[in-house]
C-alpha positions in Angstrom: 4.1 -36.8 -9.4 6.3 -38.8 -11.8 9.1 -37.3 -13.9 6.9 -37.7 -17.0 4.2 -35.4 -15.6 4.1 -31.9 -16.8 4.5 -29.2 -14.1 1.5 -26.8 -14.3 2.2 -23.1 -14.3 -0.2 -20.3 -13.5 0.6 -16.9 -15.0 -0.8 -14.1 -12.9 -0.9 -10.8 -14.8 -2.6 -7.5 -14.3 -2.0 -3.8 -14.3 0.1 -1.9 -11.8 -1.2 -2.3 -8.3 -4.1 -4.6 -9.2 -3.2 -7.0 -6.3 -1.1 -9.7 -7.8 1.2 -10.1 -4.9 -1.6 -10.1 -2.4 -3.3 -12.9 -4.4 -0.1 -15.0 -4.4 0.3 -14.6 -0.7 -3.2 -16.0 -0.3 -2.3 -18.9 -2.5 0.9 -19.5 -0.5 -1.2 -19.7 2.7 -3.7 -22.1 1.0 -1.7 -24.2 -1.4 -4.2 -27.1 -1.5 -1.5 -29.6 -0.5 0.8 -28.5 -3.4 4.5 -27.6 -3.1 4.7 -24.2 -4.8 7.5 -22.3 -6.6 7.1 -18.6 -7.5 8.8 -16.5 -10.2 8.4 -12.8 -9.7 9.2 -10.3 -12.4 9.4 -6.6 -11.6 9.7 -3.5 -13.7 12.6 -1.8 -11.9 15.7 -2.7 -9.9 14.2 -3.1 -6.4 12.5 -6.4 -5.7 9.7 -5.2 -3.4 7.2 -7.9 -4.4 9.7 -10.7 -4.1 10.7 -9.5 -0.7 7.1 -9.5 0.4 6.6 -13.0 -0.7 9.8 -14.3 0.8 8.6 -13.0 4.2 5.7 -15.5 3.8 7.8 -18.5 2.9 7.0 -21.8 4.6 7.4 -25.6 4.1 5.0 -25.5 1.1 6.9 -22.7 -0.6 10.4 -22.3 0.9 12.5 -19.2 0.3 14.7 -21.0 -2.3 11.5 -21.6 -4.4 10.9 -17.9 -4.7 12.9 -16.4 -7.6 13.0 -12.8 -8.7 13.7 -11.5 -12.2 14.2 -7.7 -11.8 15.1 -4.8 -14.1 13.6 -6.3 -17.2 10.3 -7.4 -18.6 10.0 -11.2 -18.5 8.3 -11.3 -22.0 11.3 -9.4 -23.5 14.0 -11.5 -21.9 12.7 -15.0 -22.5 15.9 -16.6 -23.8 18.2 -14.9 -21.4 16.2 -15.0 -18.2 12.9 -16.9 -18.3 13.9 -20.2 -19.8 17.0 -20.8 -17.6 15.0 -19.8 -14.5 12.2 -22.3 -15.3 14.8 -25.0 -16.0 16.4 -24.3 -12.6 13.1 -24.6 -10.8 12.4 -27.9 -12.5 15.8 -29.2 -11.6 15.5 -28.5 -7.9 16.1 -31.5 -5.6 12.4 -31.5 -4.6 10.5 -30.6 -7.7 7.6 -28.1 -7.2 4.0 -29.4 -7.9 2.9 -26.0 -9.3 4.7 -22.8 -10.4 3.2 -19.3 -10.1 4.6 -16.6 -12.3 3.8 -13.0 -11.3 4.5 -10.8 -14.3 5.3 -7.1 -14.0 2.3 -4.7 -14.3 3.6 -3.7 -17.7 4.2 -7.1 -19.2 2.3 -8.6 -22.1 1.3 -12.2 -21.3 1.2 -13.6 -24.9 4.9 -13.4 -25.7 5.5 -15.3 -22.4 3.0 -18.0 -23.4 4.9 -18.5 -26.7 8.0 -19.3 -24.6 6.3 -22.4 -23.4 6.6 -23.9 -26.9 10.4 -23.9 -26.6 11.7 -27.5 -27.1 13.7 -27.4 -23.8 10.6 -27.1 -21.7 7.5 -27.9 -23.8 7.4 -31.6 -22.8 7.9 -30.8 -19.1 5.7 -27.9 -18.4 2.2 -26.6 -19.3 0.3 -23.3 -18.7 -2.5 -24.4 -16.3 -4.1 -20.9 -16.8 -3.6 -17.2 -17.2 -5.2 -15.2 -14.4 -5.7 -11.5 -15.1 -6.4 -9.1 -12.3 -8.3 -5.9 -13.0 -8.7 -3.1 -10.5 -12.5 -2.9 -10.5 -12.6 0.6 -9.0 -10.1 2.0 -11.6 -11.7 0.2 -14.6 -15.1 1.5 -13.6 -13.7 5.0 -13.4 -12.4 4.7 -17.0 -8.8 5.3 -16.1 -7.4 3.7 -19.3 -9.1 6.2 -21.6 -9.4 9.6 -19.9 -12.0 10.8 -22.3 -13.7 7.9 -24.1 -16.2 10.0 -26.0 -13.4 12.3 -27.4 -11.3 9.3 -28.5 -14.3 7.6 -30.2 -15.2 10.9 -32.0 -11.6 11.2 -33.2 -11.5 7.7 -34.4 -14.8 8.1 -36.3 -13.4 11.3 -38.0 -10.2 9.6 -39.0 -10.2 5.8 -38.9 -6.4 5.7 -39.7 -5.6 7.2 -36.3 -5.1 5.0 -33.2 -5.7 7.1 -30.1 -5.4 4.3 -27.6 -3.0 5.1 -24.8 -0.1 2.6 -24.0 -1.9 1.8 -20.7 -5.1 0.7 -22.5 -3.1 -1.6 -24.8 -1.3 -3.3 -21.9 -4.6 -3.7 -20.1 -6.4 -5.1 -23.1 -3.6 -7.5 -23.9 -3.8 -8.9 -20.4 -7.5 -9.5 -20.2 -7.7 -10.9 -23.8 -5.1 -13.5 -22.8 -6.9 -14.6 -19.7 -8.6 -17.8 -18.7 -10.1 -16.1 -15.6 -10.4 -12.4 -14.8 -10.4 -11.4 -11.1 -12.0 -8.0 -10.3 -9.9 -6.9 -7.4 -10.6 -4.1 -4.9 -14.3 -5.2 -5.0 -14.9 -3.5 -1.7 -13.8 -0.2 -3.0 -15.7 -0.5 -6.3 -19.0 -1.4 -4.7 -21.8 -3.2 -6.6 -22.3 -0.4 -9.0 -18.6 -0.2 -9.8 -18.3 -3.9 -10.2 -21.2 -4.0 -12.7 -19.6 -1.1 -14.6 -16.2 -2.9 -14.7 -17.7 -6.1 -15.8 -19.5 -4.4 -18.7 -16.4 -2.5 -19.8 -14.3 -5.6 -19.8 -16.9 -7.8 -21.5 -17.1 -5.2 -24.3 -13.4 -5.8 -25.1 -13.4 -9.6 -24.9 -13.4 -11.8 -28.0 -14.5 -14.9 -26.1 -16.4 -15.7 -22.9 -14.1 -15.6 -19.8 -15.4 -15.9 -16.2 -15.1 -12.8 -14.1 -15.1 -13.0 -10.3 -15.0 -10.3 -7.7 -12.2 -10.4 -5.1 -11.2 -8.3 -2.1 -7.7 -8.4 -0.4 -6.6 -11.3 -2.6 -9.0 -13.8 -0.9 -10.6 -16.3 -3.3 -11.0 -20.1 -3.3 -7.6 -21.5 -4.6 -9.5 -24.2 -6.3 -10.8 -21.6 -8.7 -7.2 -20.6 -9.6 -5.1 -23.8 -9.5 -6.0 -26.7 -11.7 -7.7 -25.0 -14.6 -5.9 -27.3 -17.1 -6.2 -24.7 -19.8 -3.0 -25.7 -21.7 -2.9 -22.0 -22.7 0.3 -22.6 -24.8 -1.8 -24.6 -27.2 -4.5 -22.0 -27.5 -2.6 -18.9 -28.6 -4.9 -18.1 -31.6 -7.8 -17.4 -29.3 -5.8 -14.9 -27.3 -5.4 -11.8 -29.6 -2.8 -9.1 -28.8 -2.1 -5.6 -30.1 1.4 -6.9 -30.8 0.5 -10.0 -32.9 2.8 -10.1 -35.9 5.7 -8.4 -34.0 8.6 -10.4 -32.6 8.8 -8.3 -29.4 7.6 -5.1 -27.9 9.3 -2.2 -26.2 8.7 -0.5 -22.8 9.9 2.9 -23.9 6.4 4.2 -23.1 7.3 3.8 -19.4 10.1 4.9 -17.1 11.1 3.8 -13.6 13.3 5.6 -11.1 14.5 4.5 -7.7 14.4 7.2 -5.0 16.5 6.9 -1.8 15.1 8.9 1.1 16.3 9.8 4.6 14.4 8.4 7.6 10.8 9.5 7.5 9.6 11.6 10.4 5.9 11.9 9.3 4.4 9.0 7.2 1.3 11.0 6.6 3.4 13.7 5.0 5.0 11.1 2.7 1.5 9.8 1.7 0.4 13.3 0.9 3.6 13.8 -1.2 2.8 10.6 -3.2 -0.8 11.8 -3.8 0.6 15.1 -5.0 2.9 13.2 -7.5 -0.1 11.3 -8.8 -2.0 14.6 -9.4 0.8 16.8 -10.7 3.2 14.2 -12.4 0.7 11.5 -13.4 2.7 8.9 -11.5 1.2 5.4 -12.0 2.8 3.4 -9.2 5.0 3.9 -6.1 6.2 1.0 -4.0 9.0 0.3 -1.6 10.0 0.4 2.1 10.8 3.3 4.4 12.4 3.6 7.7 10.3 5.7 10.1 12.1 7.6 12.8 11.8 5.9 16.2 10.1 2.8 14.8 11.8 -0.6 14.8 9.5 -2.0 12.1 9.9 -1.5 8.4 7.0 0.4 6.6 5.7 -1.0 3.3 4.5 1.6 0.9 2.2 0.7 -2.0 0.5 3.3 -4.1 -1.6 3.2 -7.3 -2.2 6.7 -8.6 -3.5 8.7 -5.6 -4.5 5.7 -3.6 -1.8 5.1 -1.0 -1.5 2.2 1.5 1.2 2.1 4.2 1.7 -0.6 6.8 4.5 -1.9 9.1 5.3 -5.4 7.7 8.3 -6.7 9.8 11.3 -5.6 11.8 14.4 -4.5 9.9 16.5 -7.2 11.6 19.7 -7.8 9.6 18.3 -5.9 6.6 20.0 -2.5 6.1 17.7 0.2 7.5 17.0 2.5 4.6 14.1 4.2 2.8 13.8 3.4 -0.9 10.9 3.8 -3.3 10.3 2.7 -6.9 8.4 5.2 -9.0 6.8 4.3 -12.3 5.2 6.6 -14.9 4.7 7.0 -18.6 7.8 8.1 -20.3 6.5 11.5 -21.4 5.2 12.3 -17.8 8.2 11.5 -15.7 10.2 14.4 -14.3 12.9 12.9 -12.1 14.0 16.1 -10.5 10.5 17.1 -9.6 9.7 13.7 -8.2 12.8 13.7 -6.0 11.9 17.2 -4.8 8.4 16.4 -3.9 9.5 13.2 -2.0 12.2 15.1 -0.2 15.1 13.1 -1.6 
């Protein structure tokens, strides 16, 4: 690669818990001979996803090539955070062949694409493609519009009203910006669920975009890297609910960090998280916990009432502590109740 060659960037977007980090781990393990760099953006102050990816670092993607931007949406902090970070990655002694950007589950991809038109980077970098992950099981269940018929009836009665939830706006902005949509959790959705999810997404699209099923982040990397979409030159074809606005706010969502004592019973913790999803409408829980008597760190990942827990690695020199990030819509979050249910 010569200094005049633009570095391709793949933007990986998708709703909370759709499997973005799992996909990036797969790409790290199958880089197609490319030296990768990764920029991870999280909604909250604890870098769980970045920590997971750093544990998978190797010669093709060393630890120093994995950069985290936490506690702020990347599409809202372009000038302060994103541009300097991209410039730093391009200035590394060994320049990466390809950069992967994992946006937070709440990010809108289009404002990020607009940043690639900044003079400081436009001549040196290009958006190879925008990959949107959609949880096929969740989409098939209609999670982004709890009662679609009622919403449609209200809209018909009063066209001036907009009854879309903030979650549906985020989801639609992500898929409408995509060059490729990956239907994750295909094993959980089944053939019927996949067909339903495809139909629901296709109904929202303004252009034809390929949709591929995926389980556990496993997909041929040749389908992800090398799309040559130059998405920064194609913004008009990627409509957004926020077109015409300079920025957007995340006041619709809140995040809290909960410190816990050592966990004696992981199953009881899982049950507590399910209870939070049912009673407090919690969207996402992620973090690490110390389990009494166990030398390994337990990774906790929950989307709604679906909880996954696994031991990922020894604590080693990392401080042994239990800490979870909890994300919910602003009107639903009750910090005191959440801490009580989790036993904080």
